N, CA, C, O and the ligand as a Tripos MOL2 file, in Angstrom:
@<TRIPOS>MOLECULE
protein
  213   211    54     0     0
PROTEIN
NO_CHARGES

@<TRIPOS>ATOM
      1 N         -13.9220   -0.6830   19.1820 N.3       1 MET1
      2 CA        -12.4730   -0.7880   19.2390 C.3       1 MET1
      3 C         -12.0590   -1.7100   18.2850 C.2       1 MET1
      4 O         -11.0650   -1.4130   17.6220 O.2       1 MET1
      5 N         -12.7180   -2.9550   18.0440 N.am      2 ILE2
      6 CA        -12.2320   -3.8180   17.0080 C.3       2 ILE2
      7 C         -12.4640   -3.2310   15.5600 C.2       2 ILE2
      8 O         -11.7060   -3.5800   14.6550 O.2       2 ILE2
      9 N         -13.4630   -2.3730   15.3300 N.am      3 HIS3
     10 CA        -13.6240   -1.7800   14.1220 C.3       3 HIS3
     11 C         -12.4900   -0.9390   13.8610 C.2       3 HIS3
     12 O         -11.9350   -0.9520   12.7630 O.2       3 HIS3
     13 N         -12.0440   -0.0720   14.9890 N.am      4 PHE4
     14 CA        -10.9260    0.8000   14.9780 C.3       4 PHE4
     15 C          -9.6820    0.1430   14.5250 C.2       4 PHE4
     16 O          -9.0230    0.6840   13.6370 O.2       4 PHE4
     17 N          -9.2990   -0.9690   15.0490 N.am      5 LEU5
     18 CA         -8.1010   -1.7430   14.8230 C.3       5 LEU5
     19 C          -8.2430   -2.4360   13.3870 C.2       5 LEU5
     20 O          -7.2320   -2.6570   12.7210 O.2       5 LEU5
     21 N          -9.3350   -2.7260   12.9920 N.am      6 THR6
     22 CA         -9.4390   -3.3650   11.6830 C.3       6 THR6
     23 C          -9.2850   -2.1980   10.5370 C.2       6 THR6
     24 O          -8.8410   -2.4440    9.4150 O.2       6 THR6
     25 N          -9.6760   -1.0010   10.9310 N.am      7 ALA7
     26 CA         -9.4940    0.1140    9.9030 C.3       7 ALA7
     27 C          -8.1180    0.5120    9.9600 C.2       7 ALA7
     28 O          -7.6710    0.9760    8.9120 O.2       7 ALA7
     29 N          -7.3170    0.4360   10.9780 N.am      8 ILE8
     30 CA         -5.9360    0.7420   11.0670 C.3       8 ILE8
     31 C          -5.0660   -0.3170   10.2360 C.2       8 ILE8
     32 O          -4.1650    0.0560    9.4860 O.2       8 ILE8
     33 N          -5.3850   -1.6080   10.4140 N.am      9 SER9
     34 CA         -4.6700   -2.7160    9.8780 C.3       9 SER9
     35 C          -4.9510   -2.5130    8.3500 C.2       9 SER9
     36 O          -4.0530   -2.6590    7.5220 O.2       9 SER9
     37 N          -6.1860   -2.1840    8.0220 N.am     10 GLU10
     38 CA         -6.5350   -2.0760    6.6460 C.3      10 GLU10
     39 C          -5.6020   -0.8550    5.9520 C.2      10 GLU10
     40 O          -4.9790   -0.9660    4.8960 O.2      10 GLU10
     41 N          -5.6560    0.1940    6.7100 N.am     11 ILE11
     42 CA         -4.7020    1.2800    6.0990 C.3      11 ILE11
     43 C          -3.2270    0.8450    5.9410 C.2      11 ILE11
     44 O          -2.5430    1.0660    4.9410 O.2      11 ILE11
     45 N          -2.8310    0.2040    7.0480 N.am     12 PHE12
     46 CA         -1.4490   -0.1920    6.9850 C.3      12 PHE12
     47 C          -1.1010   -1.1860    5.9380 C.2      12 PHE12
     48 O           0.0070   -1.2070    5.4030 O.2      12 PHE12
     49 N          -2.1060   -2.0440    5.6410 N.am     13 ARG13
     50 CA         -1.9900   -3.0560    4.5330 C.3      13 ARG13
     51 C          -1.9440   -2.3530    3.1720 C.2      13 ARG13
     52 O          -1.3070   -2.8640    2.2510 O.2      13 ARG13
     53 N          -2.6460   -1.1140    3.0070 N.am     14 LEU14
     54 CA         -2.6810   -0.4600    1.6820 C.3      14 LEU14
     55 C          -1.5030    0.4670    1.5100 C.2      14 LEU14
     56 O          -1.2690    0.9990    0.4250 O.2      14 LEU14
     57 N          -0.7650    0.6580    2.5780 N.am     15 LYS15
     58 CA          0.3690    1.5710    2.5840 C.3      15 LYS15
     59 C           1.4200    0.9670    1.7940 C.2      15 LYS15
     60 O           1.6930   -0.2140    2.0100 O.2      15 LYS15
     61 N           2.0870    1.6600    0.8480 N.am     16 ARG16
     62 CA          3.1860    1.1020    0.0780 C.3      16 ARG16
     63 C           4.2490    2.0440   -0.0640 C.2      16 ARG16
     64 O           4.0240    3.2260   -0.3270 O.2      16 ARG16
     65 N           5.5600    1.5130    0.1200 N.am     17 LYS17
     66 CA          6.5970    2.3820   -0.0120 C.3      17 LYS17
     67 C           7.2480    2.2240   -1.4310 C.2      17 LYS17
     68 O           7.4940    1.1130   -1.9010 O.2      17 LYS17
     69 N           7.5040    3.3670   -2.0690 N.am     18 CYS18
     70 CA          8.1020    3.2290   -3.4160 C.3      18 CYS18
     71 C           9.6130    2.9660   -3.2910 C.2      18 CYS18
     72 O          10.3350    3.6620   -2.5760 O.2      18 CYS18
     73 N          10.0500    1.9420   -4.0130 N.am     19 GLN19
     74 CA         11.4600    1.6700   -4.0380 C.3      19 GLN19
     75 C          12.2790    2.5970   -4.6450 C.2      19 GLN19
     76 O          13.4680    2.6010   -4.3250 O.2      19 GLN19
     77 N          11.8490    3.4220   -5.5010 N.am     20 LYS20
     78 CA         12.6550    4.3250   -6.2420 C.3      20 LYS20
     79 C          12.9090    5.7110   -5.4530 C.2      20 LYS20
     80 O          14.0080    6.2030   -5.1940 O.2      20 LYS20
     81 N          11.7090    6.1960   -5.1510 N.am     21 CYS21
     82 CA         11.7280    7.5350   -4.3620 C.3      21 CYS21
     83 C          11.6370    7.4290   -2.7270 C.2      21 CYS21
     84 O          11.8340    8.4070   -2.0060 O.2      21 CYS21
     85 N          11.3440    6.2350   -2.2720 N.am     22 GLY22
     86 CA         11.1540    6.0740   -0.9120 C.3      22 GLY22
     87 C          10.0340    6.5660   -0.2890 C.2      22 GLY22
     88 O           9.8980    6.3790    0.9200 O.2      22 GLY22
     89 N           9.1570    7.2040   -0.9640 N.am     23 LYS23
     90 CA          7.9750    7.7610   -0.3810 C.3      23 LYS23
     91 C           6.7980    6.7000   -0.1190 C.2      23 LYS23
     92 O           6.5210    5.7670   -0.8730 O.2      23 LYS23
     93 N           6.1530    7.0170    1.1010 N.am     24 ASP24
     94 CA          4.9150    6.1220    1.4250 C.3      24 ASP24
     95 C           3.7940    6.7460    0.6680 C.2      24 ASP24
     96 O           3.7840    7.9560    0.4430 O.2      24 ASP24
     97 N           2.7920    5.8910    0.2460 N.am     25 GLN25
     98 CA          1.5600    6.3100   -0.0430 C.3      25 GLN25
     99 C           0.5350    5.1650   -0.1060 C.2      25 GLN25
    100 O           0.9210    3.9960   -0.1330 O.2      25 GLN25
    101 N          -0.7440    5.4860   -0.1300 N.am     26 LEU26
    102 CA         -1.7890    4.5080    0.0440 C.3      26 LEU26
    103 C          -2.3140    4.2040   -1.2230 C.2      26 LEU26
    104 O          -2.5990    5.0870   -2.0320 O.2      26 LEU26
    105 N          -2.4770    2.8600   -1.4680 N.am     27 VAL27
    106 CA         -3.0930    2.4540   -2.7340 C.3      27 VAL27
    107 C          -4.6900    2.0560   -2.4460 C.2      27 VAL27
    108 O          -5.0720    1.5770   -1.3790 O.2      27 VAL27
    109 N          -5.4630    2.3100   -3.4650 N.am     28 LYS28
    110 CA         -6.7860    1.9230   -3.2750 C.3      28 LYS28
    111 C          -7.0110    0.4170   -2.9960 C.2      28 LYS28
    112 O          -6.2870   -0.4570   -3.4720 O.2      28 LYS28
    113 N          -8.0600    0.1820   -2.1970 N.am     29 ALA29
    114 CA         -8.3350   -1.1070   -1.7630 C.3      29 ALA29
    115 C          -8.5540   -2.0920   -2.9330 C.2      29 ALA29
    116 O          -8.1000   -3.2320   -2.8260 O.2      29 ALA29
    117 N          -9.1410   -1.7630   -3.9080 N.am     30 ASN30
    118 CA         -9.1880   -2.4520   -5.0090 C.3      30 ASN30
    119 C          -7.9980   -2.8020   -5.9900 C.2      30 ASN30
    120 O          -8.0660   -3.5490   -6.9660 O.2      30 ASN30
    121 N          -6.8350   -2.0710   -5.5060 N.am     31 GLN31
    122 CA         -5.6130   -2.1490   -6.2290 C.3      31 GLN31
    123 C          -4.6380   -2.8790   -5.2140 C.2      31 GLN31
    124 O          -3.4860   -3.0640   -5.6050 O.2      31 GLN31
    125 N          -4.9530   -3.2600   -4.0980 N.am     32 LYS32
    126 CA         -3.9120   -3.8580   -3.2750 C.3      32 LYS32
    127 C          -3.1840   -5.0340   -3.6870 C.2      32 LYS32
    128 O          -2.1500   -5.3650   -3.1060 O.2      32 LYS32
    129 N          -3.6810   -5.7100   -4.6920 N.am     33 HIS33
    130 CA         -3.0620   -6.8960   -5.1560 C.3      33 HIS33
    131 C          -2.2870   -6.5890   -6.4300 C.2      33 HIS33
    132 O          -1.5500   -7.4130   -6.9710 O.2      33 HIS33
    133 N          -2.4960   -5.3680   -6.8710 N.am     34 ASP34
    134 CA         -1.7380   -4.9000   -8.2680 C.3      34 ASP34
    135 C          -0.5810   -4.0400   -8.0590 C.2      34 ASP34
    136 O          -0.3130   -3.4200   -7.0300 O.2      34 ASP34
    137 N           0.1180   -4.0740   -9.2230 N.am     35 THR35
    138 CA          1.2520   -3.1490   -9.3450 C.3      35 THR35
    139 C           0.6670   -1.7440   -9.6120 C.2      35 THR35
    140 O          -0.1480   -1.5990  -10.5220 O.2      35 THR35
    141 N           1.0470   -0.7420   -8.8690 N.am     36 VAL36
    142 CA          0.4910    0.5210   -9.0560 C.3      36 VAL36
    143 C           1.5930    1.6480   -9.4440 C.2      36 VAL36
    144 O           2.7550    1.4780   -9.0770 O.2      36 VAL36
    145 N           1.2860    2.6060  -10.0620 N.am     37 PRO37
    146 CA          2.3760    3.6180  -10.3430 C.3      37 PRO37
    147 C           2.6110    4.5230   -9.0950 C.2      37 PRO37
    148 O           1.6480    4.7760   -8.3710 O.2      37 PRO37
    149 N           3.7120    4.9670   -8.8410 N.am     38 CYS38
    150 CA          4.0530    5.9250   -7.7510 C.3      38 CYS38
    151 C           3.5320    7.2200   -8.1070 C.2      38 CYS38
    152 O           3.8140    7.7400   -9.1870 O.2      38 CYS38
    153 N           2.7270    7.8080   -7.1840 N.am     39 LYS39
    154 CA          2.0980    9.2000   -7.5410 C.3      39 LYS39
    155 C           3.2050   10.2770   -7.4460 C.2      39 LYS39
    156 O           2.9910   11.4070   -7.8840 O.2      39 LYS39
    157 N           4.3920    9.9390   -6.8760 N.am     40 PHE40
    158 CA          5.3880   10.9340   -6.9070 C.3      40 PHE40
    159 C           6.2590   10.9050   -8.0000 C.2      40 PHE40
    160 O           6.5990   11.9780   -8.4990 O.2      40 PHE40
    161 N           6.7070    9.7660   -8.4880 N.am     41 CYS41
    162 CA          7.7370    9.5950   -9.4420 C.3      41 CYS41
    163 C           7.3300    8.7020  -10.6970 C.2      41 CYS41
    164 O           8.0900    8.5550  -11.6540 O.2      41 CYS41
    165 N           6.0650    8.1170  -10.6140 N.am     42 SER42
    166 CA          5.5600    7.2990  -11.4900 C.3      42 SER42
    167 C           6.2250    5.9090  -11.6960 C.2      42 SER42
    168 O           5.8320    5.1920  -12.6170 O.2      42 SER42
    169 N           7.1800    5.5250  -10.8980 N.am     43 ALA43
    170 CA          7.6240    4.2380  -10.9320 C.3      43 ALA43
    171 C           6.6590    3.1430  -10.5240 C.2      43 ALA43
    172 O           5.8060    3.3890   -9.6710 O.2      43 ALA43
    173 N           6.7470    1.9310  -11.0940 N.am     44 SER44
    174 CA          5.8690    0.8540  -10.6770 C.3      44 SER44
    175 C           6.0780    0.4110   -9.3710 C.2      44 SER44
    176 O           7.2390    0.1190   -9.0860 O.2      44 SER44
    177 N           5.2110    0.2930   -8.5050 N.am     45 ILE45
    178 CA          5.5120   -0.4000   -7.1620 C.3      45 ILE45
    179 C           4.5410   -1.6270   -7.1740 C.2      45 ILE45
    180 O           3.3170   -1.5580   -7.2900 O.2      45 ILE45
    181 N           5.3140   -2.7960   -7.0310 N.am     46 PRO46
    182 CA          4.5920   -4.1190   -6.8530 C.3      46 PRO46
    183 C           3.8630   -4.2190   -5.6000 C.2      46 PRO46
    184 O           4.1970   -3.4930   -4.6630 O.2      46 PRO46
    185 N           2.8930   -5.0490   -5.4820 N.am     47 PRO47
    186 CA          2.2420   -5.4220   -4.0830 C.3      47 PRO47
    187 C           3.3850   -5.9530   -3.2060 C.2      47 PRO47
    188 O           4.2900   -6.6760   -3.6230 O.2      47 PRO47
    189 N           3.2460   -5.5190   -1.9530 N.am     48 SER48
    190 CA          4.1030   -5.9870   -0.9940 C.3      48 SER48
    191 C           4.1760   -7.5140   -0.8860 C.2      48 SER48
    192 O           3.1440   -8.1820   -0.8130 O.2      48 SER48
    193 N           5.4930   -8.1100   -0.8740 N.am     49 LEU49
    194 CA          5.4250   -9.5140   -0.6050 C.3      49 LEU49
    195 C           5.4090   -9.9290    0.8070 C.2      49 LEU49
    196 O           5.3740  -11.1080    1.1600 O.2      49 LEU49
    197 N           5.4380   -8.9310    1.5910 N.am     50 LYS50
    198 CA          5.5530   -9.1290    3.1110 C.3      50 LYS50
    199 C           4.2120   -9.3980    3.5930 C.2      50 LYS50
    200 O           3.9980  -10.0920    4.5870 O.2      50 LYS50
    201 N           3.1900   -8.7800    2.8020 N.am     51 SER51
    202 CA          1.7370   -8.9210    3.2570 C.3      51 SER51
    203 C           1.1980  -10.1930    3.4920 C.2      51 SER51
    204 O           1.2430  -11.0070    2.5690 O.2      51 SER51
    205 N           0.7070  -10.5010    4.5410 N.am     52 ARG52
    206 CA          0.0780  -11.8320    4.7500 C.3      52 ARG52
    207 C          -1.4060  -11.6570    4.9790 C.2      52 ARG52
    208 O          -1.8220  -10.8390    5.7990 O.2      52 ARG52
    209 N          -2.1960  -12.4120    4.2670 N.am     53 TYR53
    210 CA         -3.6230  -12.2600    4.4070 C.3      53 TYR53
    211 C          -4.3770  -13.4730    5.1910 C.2      53 TYR53
    212 O          -5.5960  -13.4350    5.3610 O.2      53 TYR53
    213 ZN          8.2670    7.0390   -6.2710 Zn       54 ZN54
@<TRIPOS>BOND
     1     1     2 1
     2     2     3 1
     3     3     4 2
     4     3     5 am
     5     5     6 1
     6     6     7 1
     7     7     8 2
     8     7     9 am
     9     9    10 1
    10    10    11 1
    11    11    12 2
    12    11    13 am
    13    13    14 1
    14    14    15 1
    15    15    16 2
    16    15    17 am
    17    17    18 1
    18    18    19 1
    19    19    20 2
    20    19    21 am
    21    21    22 1
    22    22    23 1
    23    23    24 2
    24    23    25 am
    25    25    26 1
    26    26    27 1
    27    27    28 2
    28    27    29 am
    29    29    30 1
    30    30    31 1
    31    31    32 2
    32    31    33 am
    33    33    34 1
    34    34    35 1
    35    35    36 2
    36    35    37 am
    37    37    38 1
    38    38    39 1
    39    39    40 2
    40    39    41 am
    41    41    42 1
    42    42    43 1
    43    43    44 2
    44    43    45 am
    45    45    46 1
    46    46    47 1
    47    47    48 2
    48    47    49 am
    49    49    50 1
    50    50    51 1
    51    51    52 2
    52    51    53 am
    53    53    54 1
    54    54    55 1
    55    55    56 2
    56    55    57 am
    57    57    58 1
    58    58    59 1
    59    59    60 2
    60    59    61 am
    61    61    62 1
    62    62    63 1
    63    63    64 2
    64    63    65 am
    65    65    66 1
    66    66    67 1
    67    67    68 2
    68    67    69 am
    69    69    70 1
    70    70    71 1
    71    71    72 2
    72    71    73 am
    73    73    74 1
    74    74    75 1
    75    75    76 2
    76    75    77 am
    77    77    78 1
    78    78    79 1
    79    79    80 2
    80    79    81 am
    81    81    82 1
    82    82    83 1
    83    83    84 2
    84    83    85 am
    85    85    86 1
    86    86    87 1
    87    87    88 2
    88    87    89 am
    89    89    90 1
    90    90    91 1
    91    91    92 2
    92    91    93 am
    93    93    94 1
    94    94    95 1
    95    95    96 2
    96    95    97 am
    97    97    98 1
    98    98    99 1
    99    99   100 2
   100    99   101 am
   101   101   102 1
   102   102   103 1
   103   103   104 2
   104   103   105 am
   105   105   106 1
   106   106   107 1
   107   107   108 2
   108   107   109 am
   109   109   110 1
   110   110   111 1
   111   111   112 2
   112   111   113 am
   113   113   114 1
   114   114   115 1
   115   115   116 2
   116   115   117 am
   117   117   118 1
   118   118   119 1
   119   119   120 2
   120   119   121 am
   121   121   122 1
   122   122   123 1
   123   123   124 2
   124   123   125 am
   125   125   126 1
   126   126   127 1
   127   127   128 2
   128   127   129 am
   129   129   130 1
   130   130   131 1
   131   131   132 2
   132   131   133 am
   133   133   134 1
   134   134   135 1
   135   135   136 2
   136   135   137 am
   137   137   138 1
   138   138   139 1
   139   139   140 2
   140   139   141 am
   141   141   142 1
   142   142   143 1
   143   143   144 2
   144   143   145 am
   145   145   146 1
   146   146   147 1
   147   147   148 2
   148   147   149 am
   149   149   150 1
   150   150   151 1
   151   151   152 2
   152   151   153 am
   153   153   154 1
   154   154   155 1
   155   155   156 2
   156   155   157 am
   157   157   158 1
   158   158   159 1
   159   159   160 2
   160   159   161 am
   161   161   162 1
   162   162   163 1
   163   163   164 2
   164   163   165 am
   165   165   166 1
   166   166   167 1
   167   167   168 2
   168   167   169 am
   169   169   170 1
   170   170   171 1
   171   171   172 2
   172   171   173 am
   173   173   174 1
   174   174   175 1
   175   175   176 2
   176   175   177 am
   177   177   178 1
   178   178   179 1
   179   179   180 2
   180   179   181 am
   181   181   182 1
   182   182   183 1
   183   183   184 2
   184   183   185 am
   185   185   186 1
   186   186   187 1
   187   187   188 2
   188   187   189 am
   189   189   190 1
   190   190   191 1
   191   191   192 2
   192   191   193 am
   193   193   194 1
   194   194   195 1
   195   195   196 2
   196   195   197 am
   197   197   198 1
   198   198   199 1
   199   199   200 2
   200   199   201 am
   201   201   202 1
   202   202   203 1
   203   203   204 2
   204   203   205 am
   205   205   206 1
   206   206   207 1
   207   207   208 2
   208   207   209 am
   209   209   210 1
   210   210   211 1
   211   211   212 2
@<TRIPOS>SUBSTRUCTURE
     1 MET1         2 RESIDUE 1 A MET
     2 ILE2         6 RESIDUE 1 A ILE
     3 HIS3        10 RESIDUE 1 A HIS
     4 PHE4        14 RESIDUE 1 A PHE
     5 LEU5        18 RESIDUE 1 A LEU
     6 THR6        22 RESIDUE 1 A THR
     7 ALA7        26 RESIDUE 1 A ALA
     8 ILE8        30 RESIDUE 1 A ILE
     9 SER9        34 RESIDUE 1 A SER
    10 GLU10       38 RESIDUE 1 A GLU
    11 ILE11       42 RESIDUE 1 A ILE
    12 PHE12       46 RESIDUE 1 A PHE
    13 ARG13       50 RESIDUE 1 A ARG
    14 LEU14       54 RESIDUE 1 A LEU
    15 LYS15       58 RESIDUE 1 A LYS
    16 ARG16       62 RESIDUE 1 A ARG
    17 LYS17       66 RESIDUE 1 A LYS
    18 CYS18       70 RESIDUE 1 A CYS
    19 GLN19       74 RESIDUE 1 A GLN
    20 LYS20       78 RESIDUE 1 A LYS
    21 CYS21       82 RESIDUE 1 A CYS
    22 GLY22       86 RESIDUE 1 A GLY
    23 LYS23       90 RESIDUE 1 A LYS
    24 ASP24       94 RESIDUE 1 A ASP
    25 GLN25       98 RESIDUE 1 A GLN
    26 LEU26      102 RESIDUE 1 A LEU
    27 VAL27      106 RESIDUE 1 A VAL
    28 LYS28      110 RESIDUE 1 A LYS
    29 ALA29      114 RESIDUE 1 A ALA
    30 ASN30      118 RESIDUE 1 A ASN
    31 GLN31      122 RESIDUE 1 A GLN
    32 LYS32      126 RESIDUE 1 A LYS
    33 HIS33      130 RESIDUE 1 A HIS
    34 ASP34      134 RESIDUE 1 A ASP
    35 THR35      138 RESIDUE 1 A THR
    36 VAL36      142 RESIDUE 1 A VAL
    37 PRO37      146 RESIDUE 1 A PRO
    38 CYS38      150 RESIDUE 1 A CYS
    39 LYS39      154 RESIDUE 1 A LYS
    40 PHE40      158 RESIDUE 1 A PHE
    41 CYS41      162 RESIDUE 1 A CYS
    42 SER42      166 RESIDUE 1 A SER
    43 ALA43      170 RESIDUE 1 A ALA
    44 SER44      174 RESIDUE 1 A SER
    45 ILE45      178 RESIDUE 1 A ILE
    46 PRO46      182 RESIDUE 1 A PRO
    47 PRO47      186 RESIDUE 1 A PRO
    48 SER48      190 RESIDUE 1 A SER
    49 LEU49      194 RESIDUE 1 A LEU
    50 LYS50      198 RESIDUE 1 A LYS
    51 SER51      202 RESIDUE 1 A SER
    52 ARG52      206 RESIDUE 1 A ARG
    53 TYR53      210 RESIDUE 1 A TYR
    54 ZN54       213 GROUP 0 **** ****
């Protein structure tokens, strides 16, 4: 169960919402601290400032 919750929190952490088009998407684990391009509109999406590690 702990592994399940860890997996869920990891997915949640990697989920990012585009400020331009408003669509949610997942970023790769190795890009979670990087600005990534939105796969829908190509806008840059910075890493979430709300994330706490
Ligand atoms: Zn977008």
